[in-house]
N, C-alpha and C positions, 0 to 999 in steps of 0.2 A: 399708449404712445398717440402724440399731438398730431394734427394738420395742421397744414399752415396753405390756406386758398389764396391764389394770388387772382384778385378782383379783377385786376389788368385795366384799361383804358376805353375809349368810346366802342372803338371798333368801326374803324373808317369806311371799310369796305362793305359796312351794313349800316349806312347812312340811307335813307333819313331814321330808321326805324329806333337806329342806337342816338341821335341827338345829345337824348337828355336821360339817357339809360346806360349802366354799366352792361358791358357785352353778357355778362355772365347769368342778369338778369331778365334775361329774351324768355319771353313763354315756349317752353317745350310741352306740346299736350295741354297747355293751358295752365301749367304753372310754372315759376320760374323755373332754368336750368338747375341756380346754383341752390334752390330747396330740394329738388331730386338730386344731388349733388350730396348735400349733407346727410339726407335719409340715405344715400347708399353707404355713406361713412359711417354712419349708426348702425348701421345694417352688420357690419363687416368688425365691429368693437368698438368705432374710433369717436368717444362725445366729446373730447377736448378740443376743441375748430378754435385757429385764427384765423380770420379775415383781414388780410392786406387790400384796404380801400382805397381809391387813388378818388376817380371824376366821380363826381355827384356821390358820395359818400352817403349820404343821409336816403337814399333811396334804397341801401342795402341796411342800413344799420336802422332804421324806421319800419322796413318789414319785419326782420329777423330780432330786432333785441338781442337780449343775453341768450338768445336760445331755446329758453327753457319751454316753449310752446312743441317745441320738436322732440325735447326729450335732450339734449345737448348745451354745453356752457360753450358758449362764442363772445371771444373778445376780438378786439380791433385793433391794428396797427394802421397809421396814417404815414403818405408820402409827403414831405414837405416841399418836395421838390422828384421829377422824374428821377427813378431810381435804377431802372431793368429789372430783370427777375433776379438777380445774386443781391442786386441791391436793398431791393423789397424782403428778402431773406432776412440779409443783416440787420435790416430796420427793426424786425421782429424779434430779434436775439433774444430780449428779457423775457420773452412770453413763449420760446421753445425750450423742451427738454432734453435730455440725453441723447434721443434719437425722435426724428420726427419727419413723416411726409410732407412733401410738398408737391401741390397737384395746381398747374393753370385751369383756373377756374371755368375757361371759356371753351373747355374743348369738351368736348360729351362723350362720356363713356361710360363703359359696365366693367372697369377692371378690378382684378382681384388683388386688391393690396395684400393682403396676407400672405399669397404665391410671393409677391414680390418681399416681402420683409423675410420667407424664408428665404429665397434665392441669396439674400443680403447677409443674412447671419451667416449661411455655409461658405459662403464666399470669403467673407473675412473685411469686404470693402468697406472702403470711407463712405461711399456715394455709389446707389445704383441706381440706374437709367431705366428706366421703363421705354422701351423700344415696341413701333408697328411698322411693320412690312406696307410699303406703297409701289405702285405699278410705276409710277412716274419721280423720283426722288429729288431731280432738279431743283423743284421749289419749296424745299427744307435742307435743312442741317441731316447730314448723312454722318453714321459711324461706320471705322475701323474698327473690329474685334479680331483677337487670338484666337485660337482654335478653346481656350477656356473660357471665352465668352468677357473677358478683359478690353476694355474701349484701349485703343494706341491711340486714336486720333479723332478729330472733327474735322469734317470736310462742308463748309458751308455753300449749298445752295449749285453744285458741282454742274457742268454739261451734259447735256442726255449723252448718257453711254459710259462716259467716265465717273460715273460713282464706286467706292469701294464696293458696297453693298446697296441694298434697298434698304434696309433700316434706319428708322431715322427717329427722333427723340419724340416720344409721346407727351411727354408733360407732365411726368411722371417720377417722382425722385424720394428715394428713401434715403435720409443722410443723418450721418452720424456730427454729433456738436462741434467736434475737432474742426470739422468745415466750414465753420464760420470765423475762423481764426485769419482763414486764406482771403476772406472777402473784406476789403476796407469799408470804411465808415463813409457815409457822410456825400456818396458819388453816386453817378449812372454805373453801374456795373454789370455788363453782360454775363450771363449765366456759361453759356457756350462756347465764347470768344475768350473769356478771359479765367473764369473759375476752374472749371472743369480740364481747360489746358494745360495750366498753373499746377493742378494737385499732381494731373499725369506727368508734368515734368521734373514734381520733385518726389517722384517713385510711387506715387498713394494710387491705392489700387480703385479704381472705378470702375464698375462692373455693368454691364448693360442685359438686361432681363425681358425675354419678350411679354408684351401684353396679351393677355386671350381677352377675347369679349369683344362688344361693340366700343368705336371709337371714328371720332369726325369730328374736325375743327369745325366749326362754327364761323368762319369768320367770311363769307361773304354772303350772299340771300341765296345761291344755288346751294350752297350745303345746308341753308338752313331748312332752303324746302326738300333736300333729300333726305335730312333728320329727320321731319316727318313724314316723308313718305315710307323711310324705315320703321317708324314708329306705326303708324297705321298697316304695315305689311308682318308686322312679327318681329324684326330684326333686333329692332331695341326695346328690349322690354324694360318698361316702368309701368310703375303704380298709378294710376290713371283714374278721375275721378268717375262716379256715376255709374249707369248699369248698363247689362246688354243689349240691346234690344234687334235680337235676329244677330246673323253671324258678321261680322264686320261693323257692326254701326252700335256707339255707346254713345249715351246721353245723360247730360244732369239730371240734376233735381227742377223740380217744377219750370221744364220746359213742356212747351205748349206746340204742338204738331200739326195746324190745321189740316180738315180733311183734300183729301187731293195734292196733297205734299207730296216730297218724292224723296226720300233718302237712299244715296245711291252707295254701296261698299264700295270700298272701308271709307268710314266718317266718324270723327270725334265730336260733338255737339255736346257743349258747357252747361251750365245751370241757367236759368231762368230765362231762356231764347224761347223766341217767337219768330214761325216758320210759316209764311202764310201760304194759302190756296195757289195751289200750283204752282209752289216754288220747287227748284230742285236743286237739293244739296247735294253734292259727291258728283263722281268720286274724287278718292281724295281730297276729302276739305277737313277742315278742322274750324271749327267754331266757337269765339272765346264765350265767356259767361256774359248774359245781360244783351246780347249784341239780339236784333231784329233782322231778319229775311223777309222782303214783302211781298207781297202776291203777285207770282209770277215772275220772280226773281232766280236767279239761276247762278252758283256755286259751286264751281269746278277747279281741283286741283290747288286750291286756296287757303290761303291761313288768316283769318281775319281775329285781332284781340280783342279784348273783353269790351262791350258797348259799343259796337261797330252796327251801322246799319247800312244794309243792302236794302232799299227804296224798290218800290213797283217797278219790275219788269227788267232791274238792273241786270247787269250780265257780268259776271268775274270769271277771269281764266287764267291759272297760273300768278296770283296775286299775292302778295304779303301787304295787308291794310293795319296798320297801328293804332292804338285801343282810342277808341271815342269816334273816332270817323264816320264818316257819313259818306255815303257813296248816291248822287241823286237818282230819281226814276231814270230808267230808258239809258241810263249812260253803262257803255261800253269799255273797260279792261281789260287789257291783254298782256300779261308779267310787270304788271305793274307793282312798285314797291312803294308806297305810299302811309306817309302818319302828317300827325297835326301838330302846325307849327304856334308855340305860345302866342300868342299877339302881341306881349312884351317883344319877342323878338323879330315879330316881323318887319319890314322898313317899308 
């Protein structure tokens, strides 16, 4: 079975981090989330992958190429104009098989795709939609189901207390090829507001199945932080580089930690990192590759992407710092989300 990964757009609520970066390429545990996702699909036997790219496609294509380095086969589709979720699926029609899985690639999860396929086969559905339960469904598209799991309608962002359920679309779909006939070509098409309701109205079976395992939409900086804290706490299980250096501390290769520096677990430190004397890193800190933490600097509850510098006596708390950014000596940052703006884009 093939997988179609929808790489999405900028992620406006994660700016400036995703200003020039497709949201699925944001690092989770010092590795692009999209790479984790592809590795997880490979573990489940899915090795033919199509990626629908849109904004800054070269960031994805240059990184993954044909997928050979990950042991998979990757092909790409480009959206000539914004097409929406269903339109992006239709645009990939020539590369899809008789049955395929579609995944919104900006959602962090450890879903059991094989279990969804089994439910799909048992029900005889044309589409099976992965569902997750949330405490407050008012910000999502909610489904109403019959007793046997068949979806009978969708309710978009219902007022608090008026939702027919607390099950929402998880952004994971098992589809039969016949679904493509219900999607018009060449225009923007919403999968929840147009495609699925039209299939239901025509009498086709659209099944809902609970997704077990971790699930989190990383659409905001707060959720992005939460995903990392869940990773450090072991709630999200991903393969991470480096080695354990005591309980709750993982460091990469060729990392230098000066005498008197302190790592407070849980903490993840990348490769080729330099941590200066009397620096404090953690708790809940993720430090990317090739970073420098200066003498006496303190980095807590923060995420630094690759090639960052926190200079001498700088203090960062609850921050997210984009690749290549330098925090000057003795600067104090709290709950900052910062990134480098390319000179060509500066006014």
